[in-house]
C-alpha positions as CSV (number, residue, x, y, z in Angstrom):
1,X,-12.6,2.9,18.3
2,X,-10.0,0.2,19.0
3,X,-6.3,0.9,18.2
4,X,-4.8,1.6,15.2
5,X,-2.1,-1.2,14.8
6,X,-3.8,-2.7,11.9
7,X,-2.9,-2.3,8.6
8,X,-3.7,-4.6,5.6
9,X,-3.1,-4.9,1.9
10,X,-5.5,-6.3,-1.1
11,X,-3.7,-9.0,-3.2
12,X,-4.8,-11.6,-5.8
13,X,-7.8,-13.0,-5.0
14,X,-7.0,-12.3,-1.3
15,X,-6.2,-9.9,1.5
16,X,-3.0,-9.6,3.7
17,X,-3.5,-8.0,7.2
18,X,-1.1,-7.0,9.8
19,X,-1.4,-7.0,13.5
20,X,1.3,-5.7,15.8
21,X,3.4,-9.4,15.9
22,X,1.9,-11.2,12.9
23,X,1.2,-11.2,9.6
24,X,-1.6,-13.1,7.7
25,X,-2.6,-13.6,4.5
26,X,-5.7,-15.4,3.2
27,X,-6.4,-16.6,-0.3
28,X,-9.8,-17.8,-2.1
29,X,-8.7,-20.8,-4.4
30,X,-11.1,-21.8,-7.1
31,X,-12.3,-25.0,-5.1
32,X,-13.8,-22.2,-2.3
33,X,-11.1,-22.8,0.5
34,X,-9.2,-20.1,1.5
35,X,-5.3,-20.9,1.8
36,X,-3.6,-19.3,4.6
37,X,0.0,-17.7,5.5
38,X,0.6,-16.5,8.9
39,X,4.0,-15.6,9.7
40,X,4.9,-13.7,13.2
41,X,6.5,-10.5,12.6
42,X,8.0,-7.9,14.5
43,X,8.5,-4.3,12.6
44,X,11.8,-2.8,12.6
45,X,10.9,0.3,15.2
46,X,10.3,-2.3,17.6
47,X,13.4,-4.2,17.7
48,X,15.0,-1.0,17.7
49,X,13.5,1.7,19.8
50,X,15.6,4.7,18.4
51,X,14.3,4.3,15.4
52,X,10.7,4.7,16.5
53,X,11.2,8.4,16.9
54,X,8.7,10.3,15.0
55,X,9.5,10.6,11.7
56,X,12.5,8.5,11.5
57,X,9.5,5.8,12.0
58,X,7.5,6.6,9.0
59,X,10.7,6.3,6.9
60,X,12.1,2.6,8.0
61,X,8.2,1.8,8.1
62,X,7.5,3.1,4.3
63,X,10.6,0.9,3.3
64,X,9.8,-1.9,5.2
65,X,6.6,-2.6,4.9
66,X,7.3,-2.0,1.1
67,X,9.4,-4.9,1.1
68,X,6.6,-6.9,3.1
69,X,3.9,-5.9,0.5
70,X,6.2,-7.3,-2.5
71,X,6.3,-10.7,-1.1
72,X,2.8,-10.8,-0.4
73,X,1.6,-10.1,-3.9
74,X,4.4,-12.4,-4.6
75,X,3.1,-15.3,-2.4
76,X,-0.3,-14.5,-3.6
77,X,0.7,-14.6,-7.2
78,X,2.6,-18.5,-6.6
79,X,-0.5,-19.6,-5.6
80,X,-2.6,-18.5,-8.4
81,X,-0.2,-20.0,-10.9
82,X,-0.1,-22.9,-9.0
83,X,-4.1,-23.3,-9.4
84,X,-3.5,-22.3,-13.3
85,X,-1.0,-25.1,-13.2
86,X,-3.4,-27.9,-12.2
87,X,-5.6,-26.9,-14.3
88,X,-4.3,-27.3,-17.1
89,X,-2.4,-30.5,-15.8
90,X,-6.4,-31.2,-15.4
91,X,-7.5,-30.7,-18.7
92,X,-3.9,-32.5,-20.3
93,X,-4.4,-35.7,-17.8
94,X,-1.3,-35.5,-16.3
95,X,-0.5,-35.7,-13.0
96,X,0.4,-32.2,-11.2
97,X,3.8,-32.0,-9.3
98,X,4.5,-29.1,-7.9
99,X,7.3,-27.4,-9.1
100,X,10.5,-26.2,-6.9
101,X,12.1,-23.1,-8.0
102,X,15.3,-22.1,-6.3
103,X,15.5,-18.7,-7.9
104,X,12.1,-17.8,-6.1
105,X,14.2,-15.0,-3.5
106,X,16.6,-13.6,-5.9
107,X,13.3,-13.1,-8.2
108,X,11.5,-11.5,-5.9
109,X,13.9,-8.8,-4.6
110,X,15.4,-8.2,-8.5
111,X,11.4,-7.4,-9.1
112,X,11.4,-5.4,-6.4
113,X,14.2,-3.9,-7.0
114,X,13.5,-3.0,-10.5
115,X,9.9,-1.6,-9.3
116,X,10.9,0.6,-7.3
117,X,13.6,1.6,-9.8
118,X,10.8,2.3,-12.1
119,X,8.6,4.1,-10.2
120,X,11.6,6.6,-8.9
121,X,11.7,7.3,-12.9
122,X,8.5,7.6,-13.9
123,X,7.2,9.8,-10.4
124,X,10.0,11.4,-9.5
125,X,12.3,11.8,-12.2
126,X,9.9,12.9,-15.3
127,X,8.1,15.1,-13.2
128,X,11.3,17.4,-12.6
129,X,11.9,16.8,-16.4
130,X,8.7,17.8,-18.0
131,X,8.7,21.0,-15.4
132,X,12.7,22.0,-16.1
133,X,11.2,22.4,-19.9
134,X,9.5,25.7,-18.2
135,X,10.5,29.0,-16.8
136,X,10.4,28.2,-13.2
137,X,13.3,26.5,-12.6
138,X,14.7,29.9,-10.6
139,X,11.6,30.2,-8.6
140,X,11.3,27.0,-6.4
141,X,8.0,27.6,-5.2
142,X,6.5,27.8,-8.6
143,X,8.8,25.1,-9.8
144,X,7.8,22.3,-7.4
145,X,4.0,23.4,-7.8
146,X,4.5,22.3,-11.3
147,X,6.5,19.4,-10.7
148,X,4.0,18.3,-7.8
149,X,0.9,19.0,-10.4
150,X,2.6,16.7,-13.0
151,X,3.3,14.1,-10.2
152,X,-0.6,13.9,-8.9
153,X,-1.6,13.9,-12.3
154,X,0.8,11.3,-13.9
155,X,-0.3,9.3,-10.8
156,X,-4.0,9.9,-11.2
157,X,-4.2,8.7,-14.6
158,X,-2.0,5.5,-13.3
159,X,-4.6,4.6,-10.9
160,X,-7.6,5.1,-13.8
161,X,-5.9,2.6,-16.1
162,X,-5.2,-0.1,-13.9
163,X,-9.6,0.4,-13.4
164,X,-9.9,-0.7,-17.1
165,X,-8.7,-4.1,-15.9
166,X,-11.3,-6.7,-14.9
167,X,-8.1,-8.3,-13.3
168,X,-7.2,-5.3,-11.0
169,X,-11.0,-5.1,-10.5
170,X,-11.1,-7.6,-8.7
171,X,-8.3,-6.0,-6.3
172,X,-10.3,-3.5,-5.7
173,X,-13.1,-5.4,-4.6
174,X,-10.6,-7.5,-2.0
175,X,-9.3,-3.7,-1.3
176,X,-12.7,-2.4,-0.6
177,X,-13.1,-5.9,1.6
178,X,-9.8,-5.1,3.8
179,X,-11.3,-1.6,4.7
180,X,-14.4,-2.7,5.7
181,X,-13.2,-5.5,8.0
182,X,-10.5,-3.0,9.9
183,X,-13.6,-1.0,10.0
184,X,-15.4,-3.6,12.0
185,X,-12.6,-4.1,14.6
186,X,-12.2,-0.6,14.7
187,X,-15.6,-0.5,15.7
188,X,-15.4,-3.4,18.0
189,X,-18.2,-5.1,16.1
190,X,-18.2,-8.7,15.6
191,X,-16.5,-10.3,12.8
192,X,-18.8,-10.4,10.1
193,X,-19.3,-10.5,6.4
194,X,-22.8,-9.1,7.7
195,X,-21.6,-6.7,10.0
196,X,-18.3,-5.6,7.6
197,X,-20.6,-5.1,5.1
198,X,-22.4,-2.3,6.5
199,X,-19.4,-0.3,6.6
200,X,-17.9,2.0,4.1
201,X,-14.8,0.9,1.7
202,X,-13.2,4.6,2.0
203,X,-10.5,4.5,4.9
204,X,-8.7,7.3,5.8
205,X,-4.9,5.1,6.7
206,X,-5.5,3.8,3.4
207,X,-2.0,3.8,1.4
208,X,-3.7,5.6,-1.5
209,X,-4.6,8.1,1.0
210,X,-0.5,7.9,2.0
211,X,0.6,8.6,-1.7
212,X,-1.6,11.5,-2.1
213,X,-0.6,13.0,1.2
214,X,2.9,12.4,0.3
215,X,3.2,14.0,-3.4
216,X,1.5,16.8,-1.5
217,X,4.1,16.8,1.2
218,X,6.9,16.6,-0.9
219,X,5.7,19.8,-2.7
220,X,6.4,21.7,0.6
221,X,9.6,19.9,1.6
222,X,11.2,19.8,-2.1
223,X,10.5,23.9,-1.9
224,X,12.4,24.6,1.2
225,X,15.5,22.3,-0.1
226,X,15.6,24.1,-3.7
227,X,15.5,27.2,-1.5
228,X,18.3,26.6,0.7
229,X,20.6,25.1,-2.5
230,X,20.0,28.6,-4.2
231,X,20.7,30.6,-0.9
232,X,23.9,28.4,-0.2
233,X,25.1,28.9,-4.0
234,X,23.5,31.7,-5.6
235,X,21.5,29.3,-7.8
236,X,18.7,27.4,-8.4
237,X,20.0,23.5,-8.7
238,X,20.7,21.7,-12.1
239,X,17.9,18.6,-13.2
240,X,20.5,16.1,-12.4
241,X,21.2,17.7,-8.9
242,X,17.9,18.3,-7.9
243,X,17.3,14.8,-8.9
244,X,19.9,14.4,-6.0
245,X,18.2,16.2,-3.6
246,X,14.9,14.8,-3.6
247,X,15.8,11.9,-3.4
248,X,18.2,11.7,-0.5
249,X,15.6,13.5,1.2
250,X,12.6,11.0,0.2
251,X,13.2,9.6,3.4
252,X,12.0,12.9,4.8
253,X,9.1,12.9,2.6
254,X,8.1,9.8,3.7
255,X,8.5,9.9,7.7
256,X,6.7,13.4,7.5
257,X,3.7,12.2,5.1
258,X,3.9,8.8,7.7
259,X,2.8,11.3,10.7
260,X,0.6,13.1,9.0
261,X,-1.7,10.0,7.9
262,X,-1.6,8.9,11.3
263,X,-3.0,12.2,13.1
264,X,-5.8,12.8,10.3
265,X,-6.7,9.4,11.2
266,X,-6.7,9.9,15.0
267,X,-8.3,12.8,14.5
268,X,-10.8,12.6,11.3
269,X,-13.6,14.1,13.9
270,X,-12.4,17.1,13.8
271,X,-13.4,19.7,11.0
272,X,-10.5,21.0,9.3
273,X,-9.0,17.6,9.7
274,X,-12.0,15.5,8.0
275,X,-11.7,18.2,5.8
276,X,-8.1,17.6,4.6
277,X,-7.9,13.7,4.1
278,X,-11.4,14.1,1.7
279,X,-9.3,14.0,-1.2
280,X,-7.4,10.9,0.1
281,X,-11.0,9.2,0.7
282,X,-12.2,10.8,-2.8
283,X,-9.3,9.0,-4.6
284,X,-10.1,5.8,-2.9
285,X,-13.5,5.7,-5.1
286,X,-10.7,4.5,-7.9
287,X,-8.8,2.3,-6.2
288,X,-11.7,0.4,-4.1
289,X,-14.7,-1.6,-5.1
290,X,-17.6,-3.0,-2.8
291,X,-16.7,-6.3,-2.1
292,X,-18.8,-9.7,-2.2
293,X,-19.9,-11.4,0.7
294,X,-17.2,-13.9,-0.1
295,X,-14.4,-11.2,0.0
296,X,-15.3,-9.8,3.5
297,X,-15.2,-13.7,4.6
298,X,-11.6,-13.7,3.1
299,X,-10.7,-10.3,4.9
300,X,-12.2,-11.1,7.9
301,X,-10.3,-14.3,7.8
302,X,-6.9,-12.7,6.8
303,X,-7.5,-9.9,10.5
304,X,-8.4,-12.9,12.6
305,X,-5.6,-15.0,11.8
306,X,-3.5,-11.7,12.1
307,X,-5.1,-11.1,15.6
308,X,-4.8,-14.4,16.6
309,X,-8.4,-15.4,16.8
310,X,-8.7,-18.8,17.1
311,X,-12.3,-19.0,17.2
312,X,-14.3,-17.8,14.0
313,X,-18.1,-18.1,12.2
314,X,-16.9,-18.1,8.9
315,X,-17.8,-22.0,7.5
316,X,-15.6,-21.7,4.9
317,X,-12.9,-24.4,4.9
318,X,-9.1,-23.0,5.8
319,X,-6.0,-24.5,4.5
320,X,-2.9,-23.3,6.6
321,X,0.0,-23.4,4.6
322,X,2.2,-22.3,8.3
């Protein structure tokens, strides 16, 4: 198999692919053209070797790619909005003019901060608050098993709710296309929609699997941290104190989960490791759908652009943004 330096993300009517030194996003517009945005990218861990230490690199990469992901989604949303504006202008018989919004960058950061805050509130604080209502606060293991169970249940419910939306079903198809394209590259097959269609849409390095690993690994880390706090103070942490401790340890949880994900992806032929990653692959039955040939084309164009491949058998017209 090829190296594991390729990652990706489904966006609105498209796919983002990231290689060692480039990020490329390909989006299909109603005319059939594929709009491409590419930029050179060097991660913080590449620029500062001290941050490439195991655990630390995972925590840094987690937050860095979260920001990249929001920017990429914002780009695809802008493309979709422009196409809607064009259609509306055409119906009214008016000349379409591209509107420039100087507050785009500020709006993106505010949206990112709000989304992070909402995610922390829903998936971190609420499970702790619910678990605090039970008589397990003095038993660190039992308390965190309960909180972790609530956290996983809330996440599964959230993902299931997304599957009911037709718009998200399209994104889940592009998610499947992303996985199939990456598998085609990793198995050193020619990058064509026909070859990509042969591969599974379930990938062991998927972000969905990562979130599940985070939820499970957090139970282990937080049970230890709560036990240490109790042994030092002689009492179980109060709700806000517990939340503060858990939140401060989030980088450790993210970094450790990253290392677990990388190890499992590289050793998935091992029977024990393969059994370990199965829940994450099962979860991808919710977050991925079988893509169409056109969607596979978009994923391959994004992957080729990220890899710096200029020649392609994809015949769809491409419109580079920059």
